[in-house]
C-alpha positions as CSV (number, residue, x, y, z in Angstrom):
1,M,-57.1,-202.0,-2.8
2,L,-55.6,-198.6,-0.9
3,S,-52.1,-198.5,-1.0
4,F,-50.2,-198.4,2.7
5,D,-49.2,-194.8,1.4
6,L,-52.5,-193.4,0.4
7,I,-53.9,-195.1,4.0
8,I,-51.4,-192.6,5.8
9,L,-51.9,-190.0,3.7
10,L,-55.8,-190.1,4.2
11,I,-55.0,-190.6,8.1
12,V,-52.9,-187.1,8.1
13,F,-55.8,-185.6,6.2
14,A,-58.2,-186.4,8.3
15,M,-56.3,-185.3,11.5
16,L,-54.8,-182.2,9.1
17,V,-58.6,-181.4,8.9
18,T,-59.7,-181.6,12.6
19,F,-57.1,-180.0,13.6
20,F,-56.9,-176.9,11.4
21,I,-61.2,-176.3,12.1
22,F,-60.5,-177.0,15.6
23,E,-57.4,-175.1,16.4
24,V,-55.7,-178.0,18.6
25,F,-52.1,-176.4,17.6
26,A,-51.2,-173.4,16.1
27,L,-52.0,-173.8,12.3
28,E,-48.2,-173.9,10.9
29,V,-47.6,-176.3,13.5
30,T,-50.0,-179.0,12.7
31,A,-49.5,-178.3,9.1
32,M,-45.5,-179.0,9.4
33,A,-46.4,-181.6,11.6
34,A,-48.6,-183.4,8.8
35,T,-45.5,-183.3,6.4
36,A,-42.9,-184.2,8.8
37,I,-45.4,-187.9,9.4
38,L,-45.6,-188.1,5.6
39,L,-41.7,-187.7,5.6
40,L,-41.3,-190.5,8.5
41,F,-43.1,-193.0,6.8
42,N,-41.6,-192.0,3.1
43,V,-45.2,-190.8,1.5
44,I,-42.7,-187.9,0.4
45,S,-39.0,-187.5,-0.2
46,V,-36.6,-185.2,1.9
47,D,-36.8,-183.1,-1.3
48,D,-40.8,-182.8,-1.3
49,A,-41.0,-181.6,1.7
50,L,-38.3,-178.8,1.4
51,S,-40.3,-178.2,-1.7
52,G,-42.5,-175.4,-0.1
53,F,-39.5,-173.2,1.3
54,S,-38.7,-172.7,-2.7
55,N,-41.8,-172.6,-3.9
56,K,-42.0,-169.1,-6.1
57,A,-45.6,-168.3,-5.0
58,V,-44.4,-168.9,-1.1
59,I,-41.3,-166.6,-2.0
60,T,-43.6,-163.9,-3.4
61,I,-45.9,-163.2,-1.1
62,G,-42.5,-163.4,1.8
63,A,-41.6,-160.6,-0.8
64,M,-45.3,-158.8,-1.0
65,F,-45.5,-158.6,2.6
66,I,-42.3,-156.6,2.7
67,L,-43.7,-154.3,0.1
68,S,-46.6,-153.7,2.1
69,R,-45.0,-152.9,4.9
70,S,-42.8,-150.4,2.9
71,L,-45.9,-149.1,1.8
72,V,-47.9,-148.7,4.5
73,K,-45.3,-146.9,6.8
74,T,-45.2,-143.9,4.6
75,G,-48.9,-143.5,5.7
76,F,-49.4,-142.7,2.3
77,L,-53.1,-145.2,2.1
78,E,-54.1,-143.2,5.2
79,V,-53.7,-140.0,3.9
80,F,-55.4,-141.2,0.6
81,A,-58.4,-143.0,2.2
82,D,-58.9,-139.7,4.4
83,F,-58.5,-137.4,1.4
84,M,-61.0,-139.0,-0.9
85,Y,-63.4,-140.0,1.5
86,T,-63.9,-136.9,2.9
87,H,-64.2,-134.9,-0.4
88,V,-67.4,-137.3,-1.8
89,G,-69.9,-134.6,0.0
90,K,-71.3,-134.9,3.9
91,N,-74.3,-138.2,3.4
92,K,-73.3,-140.7,5.5
93,W,-73.6,-143.7,3.3
94,V,-71.7,-142.4,0.0
95,T,-69.1,-141.7,2.4
96,I,-69.2,-145.0,3.8
97,A,-69.6,-147.0,0.3
98,T,-66.6,-144.7,-0.9
99,F,-64.5,-145.9,2.0
100,L,-65.7,-149.0,1.2
101,L,-64.2,-148.9,-2.5
102,I,-60.9,-147.3,-1.4
103,V,-60.4,-150.6,0.8
104,S,-61.6,-153.0,-1.7
105,I,-58.7,-151.6,-4.5
106,L,-56.3,-151.0,-1.9
107,S,-56.4,-154.7,-1.1
108,G,-55.7,-155.9,-4.6
109,L,-52.2,-154.3,-4.4
110,I,-51.4,-154.8,-0.8
111,N,-51.5,-157.5,2.0
112,N,-55.5,-157.6,3.0
113,T,-54.5,-157.9,6.6
114,A,-52.3,-154.9,6.4
115,A,-55.2,-153.1,4.7
116,V,-57.6,-153.9,7.2
117,A,-55.3,-152.9,10.0
118,I,-54.8,-149.2,8.2
119,F,-58.3,-148.6,8.0
120,I,-59.9,-149.9,11.2
121,P,-59.2,-146.9,13.1
122,L,-60.1,-144.9,9.9
123,A,-63.2,-146.7,10.1
124,I,-64.0,-146.0,13.8
125,N,-63.1,-142.3,13.4
126,L,-66.0,-142.7,10.2
127,C,-68.1,-143.5,13.1
128,Q,-67.4,-141.1,15.6
129,K,-67.9,-138.6,12.8
130,F,-71.2,-139.9,11.5
131,H,-72.5,-141.1,14.8
132,I,-73.4,-144.6,14.2
133,S,-72.3,-147.6,15.6
134,P,-69.2,-149.2,14.8
135,T,-70.8,-152.6,14.4
136,R,-72.3,-151.5,11.1
137,V,-69.1,-150.3,9.4
138,L,-66.4,-152.6,10.6
139,L,-67.4,-156.1,9.0
140,P,-68.2,-154.6,5.8
141,L,-64.7,-153.6,5.9
142,S,-63.3,-156.6,6.3
143,Y,-65.7,-157.9,3.6
144,A,-64.2,-155.1,1.1
145,A,-61.0,-156.3,1.9
146,I,-62.3,-160.0,1.1
147,F,-63.4,-158.3,-2.8
148,G,-60.2,-156.8,-3.2
149,G,-58.2,-159.7,-2.9
150,T,-60.5,-161.5,-5.6
151,L,-59.3,-158.2,-8.1
152,T,-55.5,-159.4,-8.9
153,L,-53.4,-161.7,-8.4
154,I,-51.2,-160.4,-5.8
155,G,-54.4,-159.4,-4.0
156,T,-54.3,-163.0,-2.3
157,S,-52.0,-166.2,-1.5
158,T,-54.7,-168.6,-2.7
159,N,-54.3,-166.8,-6.4
160,L,-50.5,-167.2,-6.2
161,I,-50.8,-170.5,-4.8
162,I,-52.3,-171.6,-7.7
163,S,-51.1,-169.9,-10.4
164,D,-47.8,-171.3,-9.2
165,F,-49.5,-174.8,-9.6
166,I,-50.9,-174.4,-13.0
167,E,-47.4,-173.5,-13.7
168,Q,-46.0,-176.8,-12.7
169,Q,-48.1,-178.5,-14.4
170,G,-46.8,-177.2,-17.7
171,L,-49.8,-174.7,-18.3
172,T,-49.8,-170.9,-18.3
173,P,-49.8,-169.3,-15.4
174,F,-52.5,-166.8,-14.4
175,S,-52.0,-162.9,-15.8
176,I,-51.7,-160.2,-12.5
177,F,-55.7,-159.2,-14.0
178,E,-56.9,-162.8,-14.9
179,F,-58.6,-161.8,-11.9
180,T,-60.1,-158.5,-12.3
181,K,-63.4,-158.8,-14.8
182,V,-65.4,-161.2,-12.6
183,G,-63.6,-160.0,-9.1
184,S,-64.5,-155.8,-9.7
185,I,-68.2,-157.4,-10.5
186,F,-67.7,-159.4,-7.0
187,M,-66.4,-156.1,-5.6
188,V,-69.2,-153.7,-7.1
189,V,-72.1,-156.2,-5.8
190,G,-70.3,-156.5,-2.3
191,I,-70.4,-153.0,-1.4
192,V,-73.7,-152.4,-2.6
193,Y,-75.2,-155.5,-0.4
194,N,-72.8,-154.1,2.4
195,L,-74.5,-150.7,2.1
196,I,-78.1,-152.5,2.6
197,I,-77.6,-155.1,5.2
198,A,-75.3,-152.6,7.4
199,C,-78.4,-149.6,6.9
200,F,-80.8,-152.3,7.6
201,F,-80.1,-155.3,9.5
202,L,-76.3,-154.9,11.4
203,P,-77.7,-153.9,14.9
204,S,-76.2,-150.9,16.7
205,R,-74.2,-152.8,19.3
206,A,-70.8,-151.4,19.7
207,I,-70.6,-147.7,20.4
208,V,-68.0,-145.2,20.2
209,S,-67.8,-144.4,23.8
210,S,-65.3,-144.2,26.9
211,L,-62.9,-147.1,27.2
212,T,-63.8,-147.4,30.9
213,Q,-67.4,-148.1,29.9
214,K,-66.6,-150.1,27.0
215,Y,-64.1,-152.9,29.2
216,H,-66.6,-152.5,32.3
217,M,-63.4,-151.3,34.1
218,N,-65.2,-149.6,36.6
219,K,-65.7,-152.0,39.2
220,Y,-62.3,-153.4,39.4
221,L,-60.1,-149.7,39.5
222,T,-59.9,-148.2,42.7
223,E,-57.5,-146.1,45.0
224,F,-55.9,-146.5,48.2
225,S,-54.3,-144.2,50.5
226,V,-51.2,-145.6,52.8
227,K,-52.3,-144.6,56.7
228,E,-49.6,-143.3,59.3
229,D,-49.6,-147.2,60.7
230,S,-49.9,-148.7,57.4
231,I,-47.2,-151.4,57.7
232,L,-46.9,-151.1,54.1
233,I,-44.3,-148.0,55.3
234,G,-40.9,-148.8,54.6
235,K,-41.2,-152.0,52.3
236,N,-40.1,-151.6,48.5
237,I,-43.2,-152.1,46.1
238,G,-40.9,-154.6,44.6
239,D,-40.0,-157.1,47.7
240,L,-44.6,-157.3,48.5
241,D,-46.3,-160.3,46.9
242,L,-49.5,-158.3,46.9
243,S,-50.2,-159.7,43.0
244,E,-50.6,-163.1,44.5
245,K,-52.2,-162.6,47.6
246,Y,-54.8,-159.9,46.9
247,E,-55.0,-160.2,43.0
248,I,-53.9,-156.6,42.8
249,D,-51.8,-154.6,40.3
250,I,-50.6,-151.4,41.1
251,I,-51.0,-148.8,37.9
252,K,-49.5,-145.7,38.9
253,L,-48.0,-144.3,42.6
254,L,-49.7,-140.7,43.3
255,R,-46.7,-139.3,45.5
256,K,-47.4,-135.5,46.3
257,D,-47.8,-133.5,42.9
258,K,-45.9,-136.7,41.2
259,T,-47.3,-139.4,39.4
260,I,-45.3,-142.5,38.9
261,S,-45.9,-145.4,36.8
262,V,-42.3,-146.6,35.4
263,N,-39.9,-148.6,37.6
264,L,-42.8,-148.8,40.7
265,D,-41.2,-152.0,42.3
266,S,-37.6,-149.8,43.0
267,H,-39.8,-147.6,45.0
268,T,-40.2,-147.6,48.8
269,I,-44.0,-146.7,49.7
270,R,-44.3,-143.7,52.2
271,H,-47.0,-142.4,54.5
272,G,-49.7,-140.4,52.1
273,D,-48.5,-142.0,48.9
274,V,-51.9,-142.7,47.0
275,F,-52.2,-146.2,44.6
276,L,-54.3,-146.3,41.5
277,V,-54.9,-150.1,41.3
278,Q,-56.5,-152.9,39.2
279,I,-58.1,-155.5,41.9
280,N,-60.7,-158.2,42.0
281,V,-63.2,-156.3,43.7
282,K,-64.2,-159.8,46.6
283,N,-60.2,-158.6,47.7
284,I,-60.7,-154.6,48.3
285,I,-61.9,-155.2,51.7
286,K,-59.5,-157.8,52.5
287,F,-56.3,-155.4,51.3
288,K,-57.6,-152.7,52.9
289,N,-57.8,-154.0,56.6
290,E,-54.5,-155.8,56.5
291,M,-52.3,-153.2,54.9
292,N,-54.4,-150.8,56.8
293,V,-54.9,-148.4,53.6
294,S,-58.0,-145.8,53.1
295,L,-60.2,-146.8,50.5
296,L,-60.0,-143.4,48.5
297,S,-63.2,-144.0,46.5
298,E,-65.6,-147.2,45.6
299,V,-66.0,-146.6,42.1
300,K,-63.0,-145.3,40.2
301,M,-62.7,-144.1,37.5
302,N,-63.8,-142.5,34.1
303,Q,-61.6,-142.3,31.6
304,E,-60.8,-138.8,32.1
305,E,-59.5,-139.4,35.3
306,L,-58.0,-142.3,34.7
307,E,-55.8,-140.9,32.0
308,G,-54.8,-137.7,33.9
309,K,-51.9,-135.3,32.4
310,N,-49.4,-137.8,31.3
311,H,-51.3,-140.8,30.2
312,V,-54.0,-142.1,27.5
313,L,-55.8,-145.0,27.3
314,V,-56.4,-146.9,24.2
315,E,-57.4,-149.7,22.8
316,A,-55.1,-152.1,20.3
317,L,-55.5,-155.0,18.6
318,V,-52.9,-158.0,18.5
319,T,-51.6,-158.1,15.1
320,Q,-51.2,-161.5,12.7
321,Q,-47.5,-161.6,13.0
322,S,-47.3,-159.9,16.5
323,S,-44.4,-161.4,18.7
324,L,-47.1,-161.2,21.7
325,I,-49.0,-164.6,20.6
326,G,-49.0,-167.1,22.2
327,R,-46.6,-165.8,25.0
328,T,-48.1,-163.5,28.6
329,L,-47.6,-160.2,28.6
330,Y,-45.4,-161.1,31.7
331,Q,-43.3,-163.1,29.5
332,F,-43.3,-160.1,27.0
333,N,-42.2,-157.9,29.8
334,F,-44.8,-155.6,28.3
335,R,-44.7,-153.3,31.4
336,T,-41.2,-152.3,31.1
337,K,-40.4,-152.2,27.6
338,L,-43.1,-149.4,26.7
339,S,-43.8,-148.3,30.4
340,S,-47.5,-149.2,29.7
341,F,-50.3,-151.4,32.0
342,V,-52.7,-153.8,29.9
343,L,-55.8,-153.1,32.2
344,A,-57.9,-155.5,30.3
345,I,-58.3,-158.1,27.1
346,K,-61.2,-158.6,25.1
347,R,-61.5,-162.1,22.8
348,Q,-64.1,-162.0,20.8
349,N,-67.0,-161.7,23.0
350,E,-65.3,-162.6,26.0
351,L,-64.0,-160.1,28.6
352,L,-60.6,-161.0,30.8
353,R,-60.1,-158.8,33.5
354,E,-58.3,-160.8,36.2
355,K,-54.4,-161.7,36.2
356,V,-54.2,-159.9,32.8
357,A,-50.7,-160.3,33.1
358,H,-50.3,-164.2,32.8
359,I,-53.1,-164.4,29.7
360,K,-51.4,-165.8,26.6
361,L,-52.7,-163.6,24.1
362,K,-53.9,-164.4,20.4
363,F,-54.0,-163.0,17.3
364,S,-57.2,-160.2,17.0
365,D,-57.2,-159.7,20.9
366,T,-57.9,-156.5,21.8
367,L,-56.0,-155.0,24.7
368,L,-57.0,-152.1,26.7
369,I,-53.9,-149.8,27.6
370,L,-52.7,-147.1,29.5
371,V,-50.0,-145.8,28.1
372,P,-47.9,-142.6,28.9
373,R,-48.7,-139.8,26.0
374,N,-45.0,-140.0,25.0
375,K,-44.9,-143.5,24.9
376,I,-47.7,-144.0,22.2
377,N,-46.2,-143.4,19.0
378,K,-43.9,-146.2,19.9
379,L,-47.2,-148.0,20.7
380,K,-48.5,-147.4,17.1
381,S,-45.2,-148.0,15.0
382,S,-44.9,-151.7,16.6
383,L,-46.1,-154.2,14.1
384,D,-47.4,-156.0,17.4
385,F,-50.4,-153.7,17.3
386,V,-52.5,-151.7,15.5
387,V,-53.8,-148.5,17.7
388,L,-58.0,-148.3,17.0
389,E,-59.0,-145.3,18.0
390,E,-56.0,-143.0,17.4
391,L,-55.2,-141.5,14.2
392,D,-52.1,-140.3,13.0
393,L,-52.8,-138.5,9.5
394,H,-49.8,-137.4,7.3
395,L,-47.0,-138.6,5.4
396,R,-43.9,-139.7,6.7
397,Y,-41.5,-138.4,4.6
398,E,-38.8,-140.4,5.7
399,R,-35.3,-141.9,3.0
400,F,-36.9,-142.4,-0.4
401,W,-40.1,-142.9,1.0
402,W,-41.8,-142.2,-2.6
403,I,-39.8,-145.8,-4.0
404,S,-42.4,-147.5,-1.6
405,V,-45.3,-145.9,-3.2
406,I,-44.5,-146.4,-6.5
407,V,-43.1,-150.0,-6.8
408,I,-45.8,-152.2,-6.6
409,P,-47.7,-150.8,-8.9
410,I,-44.6,-150.6,-11.0
411,I,-44.1,-154.4,-10.6
412,M,-47.8,-155.0,-11.6
413,L,-47.5,-152.9,-14.9
414,L,-44.7,-154.7,-15.6
415,S,-45.9,-158.2,-14.7
416,S,-49.2,-157.5,-16.9
417,I,-46.9,-156.7,-20.1
418,E,-45.1,-160.0,-19.5
419,F,-42.2,-157.9,-19.0
420,I,-40.9,-159.6,-16.0
421,S,-43.1,-162.0,-13.9
422,I,-44.3,-161.1,-10.2
423,T,-42.0,-163.1,-8.9
424,K,-38.9,-161.7,-10.2
425,G,-40.7,-158.0,-9.9
426,A,-41.3,-158.6,-6.3
427,I,-38.0,-159.6,-5.3
428,F,-35.9,-156.5,-7.1
429,A,-38.5,-154.2,-5.3
430,V,-37.6,-155.9,-2.5
431,V,-34.0,-155.4,-3.0
432,I,-34.5,-151.7,-4.4
433,I,-36.7,-150.8,-0.8
434,L,-33.7,-152.6,1.2
435,A,-30.9,-151.0,-0.5
436,L,-32.3,-147.8,-0.5
437,R,-33.2,-148.1,2.9
438,A,-36.7,-147.7,2.5
439,L,-37.3,-150.1,5.2
440,S,-34.9,-151.5,7.3
441,I,-34.0,-155.1,7.4
442,Q,-35.0,-155.5,10.9
443,E,-38.4,-154.1,9.7
444,A,-38.6,-156.0,6.9
445,Y,-38.1,-159.7,9.3
446,Q,-40.6,-158.2,11.1
447,S,-43.2,-157.1,8.3
448,I,-43.3,-161.1,7.1
449,N,-46.4,-162.9,8.7
450,W,-44.1,-166.1,9.2
451,T,-47.7,-168.0,10.3
452,V,-48.4,-167.5,6.8
453,I,-45.1,-168.6,4.9
454,F,-44.7,-171.3,7.2
455,L,-48.4,-172.7,6.8
456,L,-47.8,-172.5,3.0
457,A,-44.7,-173.7,2.9
458,A,-45.8,-177.0,4.6
459,L,-48.6,-177.5,3.1
460,V,-47.3,-177.2,-0.8
461,P,-45.1,-180.9,0.0
462,I,-48.6,-182.5,1.3
463,S,-50.1,-181.5,-2.0
464,V,-47.6,-183.3,-4.0
465,A,-48.6,-186.6,-2.1
466,I,-51.8,-186.1,-2.6
467,R,-50.7,-186.3,-6.6
468,N,-48.6,-189.3,-5.7
469,T,-50.3,-191.7,-3.5
470,G,-53.6,-190.7,-6.3
471,A,-56.1,-189.8,-3.1
472,D,-56.9,-186.7,-6.0
473,Q,-58.3,-190.0,-8.4
474,L,-60.0,-190.7,-5.0
475,L,-61.4,-187.7,-3.8
476,G,-61.9,-186.6,-7.5
477,D,-64.1,-190.1,-8.2
478,L,-66.0,-189.7,-4.9
479,I,-67.1,-185.8,-6.7
480,I,-67.8,-187.7,-10.1
481,Q,-70.5,-189.9,-8.4
482,I,-71.6,-187.0,-6.8
483,A,-72.0,-185.2,-9.6
484,N,-73.5,-187.8,-12.3
485,F,-76.3,-187.9,-9.5
486,L,-76.7,-184.4,-9.3
487,S,-76.5,-184.4,-13.3
488,G,-80.2,-184.9,-13.9
489,F,-80.8,-181.7,-12.1
490,S,-78.9,-179.7,-14.4
491,S,-78.3,-179.3,-18.4
492,S,-74.4,-179.2,-18.4
493,T,-72.2,-182.1,-16.8
494,Y,-69.4,-179.3,-16.7
495,M,-71.7,-176.7,-14.9
496,V,-72.0,-179.8,-12.1
497,Y,-68.7,-180.3,-11.5
498,L,-67.7,-176.8,-11.5
499,S,-70.6,-175.9,-8.4
500,L,-69.5,-178.8,-6.6
501,L,-65.9,-177.8,-6.8
502,Y,-67.3,-174.2,-6.0
503,S,-69.1,-175.2,-3.1
504,V,-66.6,-177.3,-1.5
505,T,-64.0,-175.1,-1.3
506,F,-66.2,-171.8,0.0
507,I,-67.7,-174.3,2.9
508,L,-63.9,-175.6,4.0
509,S,-63.1,-172.3,3.6
510,A,-65.3,-171.2,6.7
511,F,-63.5,-173.3,9.0
512,M,-60.1,-174.0,8.1
513,S,-57.7,-171.9,6.1
514,N,-58.5,-170.8,2.6
515,A,-55.0,-171.0,1.6
516,A,-54.8,-174.4,2.7
517,V,-58.2,-175.6,1.6
518,A,-56.6,-174.4,-2.5
519,I,-53.6,-176.0,-2.3
520,I,-55.4,-179.8,-0.9
521,L,-57.9,-179.0,-3.7
522,A,-55.9,-177.8,-6.6
523,P,-54.7,-181.4,-7.4
524,I,-58.6,-182.8,-7.6
525,G,-59.3,-180.1,-10.2
526,I,-56.5,-181.3,-12.3
527,Y,-58.0,-184.3,-12.1
528,L,-61.1,-183.6,-12.8
529,A,-60.6,-181.6,-15.9
530,A,-58.2,-184.6,-17.3
531,Q,-61.1,-186.7,-16.8
532,L,-63.5,-184.4,-18.9
533,N,-60.6,-184.0,-21.1
534,I,-61.1,-180.0,-21.0
535,D,-58.8,-176.9,-20.0
536,P,-58.8,-177.5,-16.1
537,R,-58.3,-173.5,-15.4
538,P,-62.5,-173.1,-14.7
539,F,-62.1,-175.4,-12.5
540,L,-58.5,-173.9,-11.0
541,I,-60.8,-170.1,-10.9
542,A,-63.5,-171.2,-8.9
543,I,-61.4,-172.6,-6.4
544,C,-59.5,-169.5,-6.2
545,F,-63.3,-167.6,-6.0
546,G,-64.6,-170.3,-3.5
547,A,-61.6,-169.8,-1.2
548,S,-62.3,-166.1,-1.2
549,N,-65.6,-166.1,-0.6
550,S,-65.3,-166.8,3.7
551,F,-68.3,-164.3,4.8
552,M,-70.2,-167.1,7.0
553,T,-67.8,-167.3,10.1
554,P,-65.0,-164.9,11.7
555,I,-62.6,-168.0,11.3
556,G,-63.2,-167.8,7.6
557,Y,-60.6,-165.0,7.0
558,Q,-58.4,-163.5,8.9
559,T,-59.7,-159.8,8.6
560,N,-63.0,-161.2,9.8
561,L,-61.3,-162.1,13.2
562,M,-59.5,-158.6,13.4
563,V,-63.0,-157.0,13.1
564,Y,-64.4,-159.2,15.6
565,G,-63.6,-158.2,19.3
566,P,-63.8,-154.3,18.1
567,G,-67.2,-154.6,16.3
568,E,-68.4,-156.7,19.2
569,Y,-70.1,-159.1,17.3
570,K,-71.7,-162.6,17.7
571,M,-71.9,-165.3,15.0
572,K,-75.4,-164.9,14.3
573,D,-74.0,-161.6,12.8
574,F,-71.6,-163.5,10.2
575,I,-74.7,-165.9,9.6
576,I,-77.0,-162.9,8.6
577,M,-75.1,-161.3,6.9
578,G,-72.5,-164.0,5.0
579,L,-75.1,-166.7,4.2
580,P,-76.9,-164.3,1.4
581,L,-73.9,-163.0,-0.1
582,T,-72.2,-166.1,-0.5
583,I,-74.8,-167.5,-2.4
584,I,-75.2,-164.5,-4.4
585,F,-71.3,-164.8,-5.1
586,W,-71.8,-168.3,-6.3
587,F,-74.8,-167.9,-8.3
588,I,-72.3,-164.8,-9.9
589,A,-69.5,-167.4,-9.7
590,M,-71.9,-170.1,-12.2
591,K,-72.9,-167.2,-14.4
592,L,-69.3,-166.0,-15.0
593,I,-66.8,-168.4,-14.8
594,P,-67.9,-170.5,-18.2
595,I,-68.4,-167.4,-19.6
596,Y,-64.3,-165.8,-18.9
597,W,-63.0,-169.3,-18.6
598,P,-64.8,-171.6,-20.6
599,F,-64.9,-175.5,-21.0
600,I,-62.4,-175.9,-23.8
601,S,-61.7,-179.9,-24.9
602,V,-57.9,-180.1,-24.9
C-alpha cells in the first residue's frame, strides 16, 4: 500500500512534469512551488528544502557562469574563432566544419548558452561571406554546443549535478575529463552529420537581407507632415493620447535639419514638423484626416532610409538571464534607457508588430531595434541582449584581462590531476577574478543565470524526496517489469536496463529541463544498479548523455530556442534533423558506455 508521503510526492511529481511541459509558470517557480508543497505536507524537512542552495554542484554552476562571463568579456573567444576559421581555406563547408568544431570545444569550457550567444553573430557573418542561408548554419551551431557539453564535467550542469549525486552516495565523483572519450566521438560524428544534413536537407529559409523586409515592416512605417492648420500645433507630444487612440508610436521627429528621437514627449509640435511613425494600417487615414496632417509616403521605408546618418537598425536576441523576461518594454523604460525604439518582435514563428511596448518578453525573442549609433556599444555590452549582426572583433585589454582567459583551463588542469576539486577551483577562481577587478561585483551578479540556479536548488530537495518516500523503488520496479518483458529481445539484461534508462532520459529531455530530468532519474538509476548488484556508473553516465541528447524539439535545450527565431526554423526542421541524430547517438551510447564504464558486480 502506498504511504501518504509517496502519494503526495507522486501527485506533485505529475503536476511538476505537466507544468514543465506546458510551461504554465516559469520553470523555477514551478520547481519551487513543488518543493514548498512537499515541505508543507512534511514530505521533506526544512533542511532538505534548503539543501539545494548549499549543493556543491549548484554552487559550482553559479561560479562557472561568472567565469564564463569574465572570459566572454575579453573578446578573446570571438577573435580566436574568427582567426581559426578564416585561415583554413576558402571552401565554405571546410570553414563551417572548423567553425562548428571550435564551438564544440569551447562549449566544453564555458556555459553552452554563453557560447551560442557569442557565435550566433559570427555564424551570420559566415553566412554573409559564403552567401548561404542562416537556416543551414544556426541549428548545427546549437547542436555543436550541445556536443561540447558532453566533453567535460563542466560542459553542462547535468554532468555536475549527477557527479555530486554520486559523491553523496559515497562513490567516487566523475573526473573533469570522465566524459571526454565518448563525448569526443559524439562531437566528431555529430559535426559530420550536421554538415551532411545542412548541405542536403535543411532549407534555405532565412536570408541575410534588409531587416525591414525580414520583419515585413514596410506596411507599418510611414511619415506625416504637420500642416499649417493642424490641431496638433502648439501641443506637447507627451500630452497627446495618440498611442491609445490611433495605435501609433512616434519614432523620430524631423525638424528642418535636426533629427530628434530622445525625450520626444517634451517637444511642442510646430508647423512643418515631420514624424516618422509606426502605425496600424487601418488607422492611417483616420489619423491623417482627424489631425489634419499630410501623408508623405504610403509605404515607408527601406533599411537605408530608416537608419539615416545617426541611427542603425539591428536585430537583438533576448538572453536567458535578461532582466526583460516577463516584463514589457514599457515597464523596463527601454526607450529612455537606451534612446532606442523597438519596431517589432519575432517569437519563434510569430511576428508581433502591434502594441510592441506592452508585450511581455520571453527568452529567445528577437527584437528589431532602431538605435542611435552612439548607443550601439551600450546595447551590445548589455547582458540582456545578443546583437545578432553587429560584430566587434577585437580584444578588450581591460584590467587583468589575461587572467580571465587562463583561469578556466588552469582549474580544469588542477582538477584533472586531483590537486583541487572543481568546486574549490571554481570558487577560488571567482575570488581572484573579483579581487583583481577583472569583473565587477555587479557584472558577476548579472552574469549568473538565476533561473537555472533557483531551478536546480528547488529540484535537489525533490530528488531527496524521491529517495526518502520510496518513489525510486516504485518507478525503478516499473522499469524492471518493462525490462523483463523486453529481455527476450536482448542477450544482456544489463543492456536492456541501460537502453531503457537512456531512452526515458532523452524522451523526457525533449519536453522539459534536462537538468530536471537528470535530478529525477538519478535516484532511479542508483536503485536499479542496487537491484542488479552492479556499479551504478553506467546507468548514471547514460542519464548524463541522454539528457544532452536534446535535438528533436526547440524546447529540448536552451540553445535550440536561441537559434529558432534567427534561423526561421519550423518544428519539422528539428524532427528532420534531430530524430536521426538522436537514434545515431543512442546506438553509439549503447556500444561505448559498457566499454568505458563496464557493468562491474559489487
